C-alpha positions in Angstrom: 107.6 -12.7 231.4 105.1 -9.9 232.1 101.7 -10.6 230.5 99.9 -7.4 229.8 96.4 -6.8 228.5 96.4 -4.0 226.0 93.6 -2.2 224.3 93.0 -3.6 220.9 93.7 -0.4 219.0 97.1 0.8 217.8 98.5 3.9 219.5 101.7 5.9 219.2 102.1 6.5 222.9 102.5 2.9 224.1 104.2 -0.2 222.8 101.5 -2.9 222.3 101.2 -5.9 220.0 103.6 -5.4 217.1 101.9 -7.1 214.1 104.9 -6.8 211.8 107.0 -8.5 214.4 104.3 -11.1 214.9 104.5 -12.0 211.2 108.2 -12.1 211.1 108.6 -14.2 214.3 106.0 -16.8 213.2 107.7 -17.2 209.8 111.1 -17.5 211.5 109.8 -20.2 213.8 108.3 -22.1 210.9 111.5 -21.8 208.8 113.6 -23.0 211.7 111.4 -26.1 212.2 111.4 -26.8 208.5 115.2 -26.7 208.5 115.2 -29.2 211.4 112.9 -31.6 209.5 113.6 -34.0 206.7 111.2 -32.3 204.2 112.2 -29.9 201.4 109.1 -27.8 201.6 105.8 -27.4 203.5 102.5 -27.3 201.6 99.5 -26.2 203.5 95.7 -26.4 202.8 94.9 -25.8 206.5 93.5 -22.3 207.2 95.5 -21.8 210.5 98.7 -23.0 209.0 98.3 -20.7 206.0 97.7 -17.8 208.3 100.8 -18.6 210.4 102.9 -19.0 207.3 101.7 -16.0 205.1 99.7 -13.7 207.5 96.7 -13.8 205.1 93.1 -14.1 206.1 90.1 -14.1 203.7 87.2 -14.6 206.1 85.9 -17.4 208.3 83.5 -18.6 205.6 86.4 -20.2 203.8 87.8 -22.1 206.8 86.2 -25.5 205.9 86.5 -25.3 202.1 90.1 -26.2 201.4 89.9 -23.5 198.8 93.4 -22.1 199.0 97.0 -23.3 199.5 100.4 -22.1 200.4 104.0 -23.4 200.0 107.1 -22.7 202.0 110.2 -24.0 200.2 113.4 -24.6 202.2 115.6 -21.5 201.8 112.8 -19.6 200.1 109.8 -17.4 200.9 106.2 -18.5 201.2 103.9 -18.4 198.2 100.1 -18.3 198.6 97.5 -19.1 196.0 94.0 -17.7 196.5 90.9 -17.3 194.3 90.9 -14.2 192.1 89.7 -11.3 194.2 91.4 -12.5 197.3 94.7 -12.9 195.5 94.3 -9.4 194.1 93.7 -8.1 197.6 96.9 -9.7 198.9 98.8 -8.1 196.1 97.5 -4.7 196.9 97.4 -4.8 200.8 100.0 -7.4 201.9 103.3 -5.9 201.0 105.3 -8.6 202.8 104.1 -10.9 199.9 105.7 -8.7 197.3 102.7 -8.4 195.0 102.2 -11.0 192.3 105.6 -12.5 193.1 104.2 -14.5 196.1 100.4 -13.8 196.1 99.0 -15.6 193.1 95.7 -16.6 191.7 94.9 -20.3 192.2 92.2 -22.5 193.5 91.8 -26.1 194.7 88.9 -28.5 194.0 86.3 -26.9 196.3 86.1 -30.2 198.2 85.2 -32.0 195.0 82.7 -29.5 193.7 84.6 -29.0 190.4 84.1 -31.7 187.8 86.8 -34.4 188.3 87.8 -34.1 184.7 88.3 -30.3 184.8 92.0 -30.8 185.8 91.8 -28.5 188.8 93.8 -31.0 191.0 96.4 -31.4 188.4 96.7 -27.6 188.1 97.4 -27.4 191.8 100.1 -29.9 191.5 101.6 -28.1 188.5 101.8 -24.8 190.4 103.4 -26.4 193.4 105.9 -28.4 191.3 106.9 -25.3 189.4 107.9 -23.5 192.6 109.7 -26.5 194.0 111.6 -26.9 190.7 112.6 -23.2 190.8 114.2 -23.9 194.2 115.8 -27.2 193.2 113.5 -29.1 195.6 111.3 -31.2 193.2 113.1 -34.3 194.3 112.7 -33.6 198.1 109.8 -34.8 200.2 106.9 -32.3 200.5 105.3 -32.1 204.0 101.5 -31.6 203.6 99.2 -30.8 206.6 95.9 -32.1 205.1 94.9 -32.8 201.5 92.0 -34.0 199.4 92.5 -37.4 197.7 92.4 -36.1 194.1 95.0 -33.4 195.0 97.2 -36.0 196.7 97.0 -38.2 193.6 97.9 -35.3 191.4 100.9 -34.4 193.5 102.1 -37.9 193.4 101.4 -38.1 189.7 103.7 -35.1 189.2 106.5 -37.1 190.8 106.4 -35.5 194.2 106.9 -37.5 197.4 104.2 -36.4 199.9 104.7 -36.9 203.6 103.1 -35.8 206.8 103.9 -32.1 207.4 101.4 -31.3 210.1 103.9 -32.2 212.9 106.3 -29.6 211.5 103.6 -26.9 211.6 102.5 -27.8 215.1 106.0 -27.9 216.5 106.6 -24.4 215.2 103.3 -23.2 216.8 103.9 -25.0 220.1 105.8 -22.1 221.7 104.1 -18.7 221.4 105.8 -15.5 220.8 105.2 -12.5 223.2 102.8 -11.0 220.6 100.9 -14.2 220.3 100.6 -14.4 224.1 99.3 -10.8 224.2 96.7 -11.6 221.6 95.6 -14.8 223.4 95.3 -12.8 226.6 93.2 -10.1 224.8 90.9 -12.8 223.5 90.4 -14.1 227.0 89.6 -10.6 228.3 86.8 -10.4 225.7 85.3 -13.6 227.1 85.7 -12.2 230.7 83.3 -9.4 229.5 80.9 -11.9 227.9 80.7 -14.0 231.1 79.9 -10.9 233.1 77.0 -10.1 230.8 75.9 -13.8 230.8 76.0 -14.0 234.6 73.7 -11.0 234.9 71.4 -12.4 232.2 71.2 -16.0 233.3 68.1 -16.9 235.3 65.2 -19.4 235.2 63.1 -19.0 232.1 65.8 -18.2 229.6 66.8 -20.7 226.9 70.3 -22.1 226.1 70.1 -20.6 222.6 69.4 -17.1 224.1 72.5 -17.4 226.1 74.5 -18.2 222.9 73.0 -15.2 221.2 73.9 -12.8 224.1 77.5 -14.1 224.3 77.9 -13.8 220.5 76.7 -10.2 220.4 79.0 -9.2 223.3 82.0 -10.7 221.6 81.2 -9.3 218.1 80.5 -5.9 219.7 84.0 -6.0 221.3 85.6 -6.8 217.9 85.8 -10.6 217.8 86.8 -11.9 214.4 84.8 -15.1 214.7 82.7 -16.7 217.4 83.4 -20.3 216.7 80.9 -21.7 219.1 79.3 -21.3 222.5 78.5 -24.6 224.2 75.5 -23.9 226.5 74.6 -26.9 228.6 72.0 -27.0 231.4 70.0 -29.2 233.7 70.0 -32.9 233.0 72.0 -32.3 229.8 75.1 -31.8 232.0 75.8 -35.5 232.8 76.8 -36.7 230.4 77.0 -33.5 228.4 76.9 -33.0 224.6 78.9 -30.2 223.0 76.1 -28.4 221.4 73.5 -26.0 222.8 69.7 -26.6 222.5 66.5 -24.6 223.0 66.1 -26.0 226.5 64.4 -23.7 229.0 66.6 -23.3 232.0 64.8 -24.1 235.3 65.4 -23.2 239.0 68.1 -25.3 240.5 69.7 -26.2 237.2 73.4 -26.4 236.8 74.6 -24.6 233.6 78.0 -24.6 232.1 79.3 -22.8 229.0 82.4 -23.0 226.8 83.1 -19.9 224.8 85.3 -20.3 221.7 86.1 -17.2 219.6 88.9 -15.6 217.7 90.7 -12.3 218.2 93.0 -11.6 215.2 93.1 -15.4 214.7 93.9 -16.3 218.3 91.4 -18.4 220.0 89.8 -19.1 223.4 88.5 -22.3 225.0 87.0 -21.1 228.2 84.4 -23.0 230.4 82.6 -21.6 233.3 79.9 -23.3 235.5 77.0 -21.8 237.3 74.0 -22.9 239.3 70.8 -21.1 238.4 68.4 -19.8 241.1 69.9 -22.1 243.8 72.6 -24.7 244.2 72.1 -28.1 245.8 74.6 -29.7 248.1 75.3 -32.3 245.4 76.1 -29.5 242.9 78.4 -27.7 245.4 80.2 -30.9 246.2 80.8 -31.7 242.5 82.0 -28.2 241.8 84.4 -28.3 244.8 85.9 -31.6 243.6 86.2 -30.3 240.0 88.0 -27.2 241.3 90.4 -29.2 243.4 91.5 -31.2 240.3 92.0 -28.0 238.5 94.0 -26.4 241.3 96.2 -29.5 241.7 97.0 -29.4 238.0 97.8 -25.7 237.8 100.1 -26.0 240.8 102.3 -28.4 238.9 102.6 -26.3 235.7 106.2 -25.0 235.2 109.0 -25.5 232.7 110.4 -29.0 232.9 107.2 -30.6 234.2 105.5 -33.0 231.9 102.0 -33.7 230.7 102.2 -37.0 232.6 102.8 -35.0 235.8 99.6 -33.0 235.2 97.3 -35.9 234.3 98.5 -38.0 237.2 96.6 -35.8 239.6 93.4 -36.3 237.7 91.0 -39.2 238.3 90.8 -42.3 236.2 87.9 -42.8 233.8 86.5 -45.5 236.1 86.4 -43.1 239.1 83.7 -41.0 237.4 81.7 -43.6 235.7 83.4 -44.4 232.3 84.8 -47.8 231.3 88.1 -46.5 229.9 90.0 -43.4 229.0 88.9 -43.3 225.4 85.3 -43.3 226.6 86.0 -40.4 229.0 88.3 -38.5 226.6 88.2 -34.7 226.8 86.5 -34.6 230.2 89.8 -34.4 232.2 91.8 -32.9 229.4 94.2 -30.2 228.3 95.3 -28.8 224.9 97.4 -26.1 223.4 95.6 -22.9 222.3 96.7 -20.6 219.5 95.4 -20.1 216.0 93.4 -23.3 216.6 91.8 -24.5 219.8 93.5 -27.9 219.9 97.2 -27.6 219.4 100.2 -29.1 221.2 100.6 -30.2 223.9 97.8 -32.6 224.7 97.0 -33.6 228.3 95.0 -36.8 228.7 95.4 -40.0 230.6 94.7 -41.7 227.3 98.1 -40.8 225.9 100.1 -38.6 228.3 101.3 -41.2 230.8 103.0 -43.3 228.2 103.9 -40.4 225.8 104.6 -37.4 228.0 105.5 -34.0 226.6 107.7 -31.6 228.5 106.3 -28.1 229.3 108.4 -25.1 228.2 108.2 -21.4 228.8 105.9 -19.7 226.3 103.4 -22.6 225.9 99.8 -21.6 226.2 97.2 -24.3 226.9 93.8 -24.9 228.5 93.1 -27.3 231.3 89.6 -28.8 231.7 88.2 -30.7 234.6 84.8 -32.3 235.1 82.9 -34.1 237.8 79.4 -35.6 237.9 77.2 -34.8 240.9 76.0 -37.5 243.3 72.4 -36.7 242.3 73.0 -38.5 239.1 71.9 -35.7 236.7 74.0 -32.6 237.3 77.7 -32.0 237.0 80.5 -29.4 237.2 82.8 -28.2 234.4 85.7 -25.8 234.7 88.4 -24.7 232.3 91.4 -22.3 232.7 93.9 -21.1 230.1 97.5 -20.8 231.4 100.8 -19.4 230.1 103.9 -21.2 231.1 106.3 -18.6 232.6 110.0 -18.9 233.6 109.0 -19.9 237.2 105.5 -21.4 236.9 102.4 -20.2 235.1 99.9 -17.4 234.9 96.2 -18.0 234.5 94.7 -15.7 231.8 91.1 -16.7 232.1 90.0 -14.2 234.8 86.2 -14.6 235.3 85.9 -15.9 238.9 85.6 -19.6 239.3 87.0 -20.3 242.8 83.5 -21.2 244.0 80.2 -22.1 242.4 78.4 -18.9 241.5 74.6 -18.9 241.7 73.1 -16.8 239.0 69.5 -15.6 238.7 68.6 -15.6 242.3 65.4 -13.6 243.2 64.6 -12.2 246.6 61.3 -10.9 247.9 61.5 -7.9 250.1 58.7 -6.1 252.0 57.8 -2.8 250.5 55.1 -1.4 252.8 52.3 -3.4 254.4 51.4 -6.6 252.6 53.4 -5.5 249.6 56.1 -7.9 248.3 58.6 -6.6 245.8 60.5 -9.0 243.6 64.1 -8.1 243.2 66.6 -9.8 240.9 70.2 -10.7 241.9 71.5 -7.8 239.8 69.9 -5.4 242.3 70.9 -7.5 245.3 74.4 -8.7 244.7 75.4 -8.3 248.3 72.3 -10.1 249.7 72.9 -12.8 247.2 76.3 -13.4 248.7 78.1 -12.1 245.5 80.5 -9.3 246.5 82.8 -7.5 244.2 84.9 -10.6 243.8 81.9 -12.5 242.3 82.0 -15.3 244.9 78.6 -16.7 245.5 
């Protein structure tokens, strides 16, 4: 499988991502998984699942509101209910939904904001029941991904049997289509550019939140749909590290690592890189080397037929890096599928993978994350790579250099005439700083 990085625009002179094919392929996968399941229909309130099923999107502001819902009946076509103006937009601009036939006005309880006696939950159940009855499925189990308790009660009150449908959705999304892989690769290329700008900007005296602002601007300027988050962690915050940036001022000799999560046409990234700022101690370099070794051992094992147990077996136990058990160390040596959400199937963790292994298959896309605390007791290294499983192995699609620990923000003093010192930043002295064109520092 050739993984190409296209420009984001549509052109007539080159075959790029085919969005009509993307919509058709995703729905076909979901239908096939529904047919293999024991449920009669899939009901979704989850933003990513609704997009996968219906190819609709109303803005990231709605992602946490459970405001909309969609239904895929066995043997039928998906129906999506959205609040008024959004539903009207779908009717006008989403021809694959056949106007009012399958893009309808409807709204859920706004996470309880509606008065409980207003009957909104019951109206959701009525709408769903009507479509199921139309297809002769009212007596079949309905697979739901996530649901508010009043809506669940209303569905059950209407006589519907509600079961877990999230596994059906995630099984369909486990293997990516060629168009999905292209979009995931494009999303990574945008983060490549953000890291290049961040590496040039990063130096003693800047704050973590400034780094977040810079990365967000680069991504939005490149056309990102949504910057979900930028974890910016520096200095003593690295061991153990939180997953939120602060206003900490970055100091000379600090480690700094970042995780950039954004969305390109719905497809996400989860992409760590680690730097030293100004200088790197021996303890930091040793930690990075060990972190990189765990990553390289894992990537070397990725191929169709390998299992998640094979991968995690080359990672250290929780006790080896200072945690009492695998639950306490969860997500430090870790892997997860990436697609329309950042944590999809398969999951890689010593917490679950040794006893419940999952087999790797061609077309999977996932991120592998490694971590190691430094011997100095306060700094640490963190690396993450996204990989696509190919017919013979895998391809890494996160391209910003990470083979060695890069030192950002170095400053050199050069003599400029008698008794004249000129301060020059690393951006002017990449070669002197040991950073050649390959970015190795």
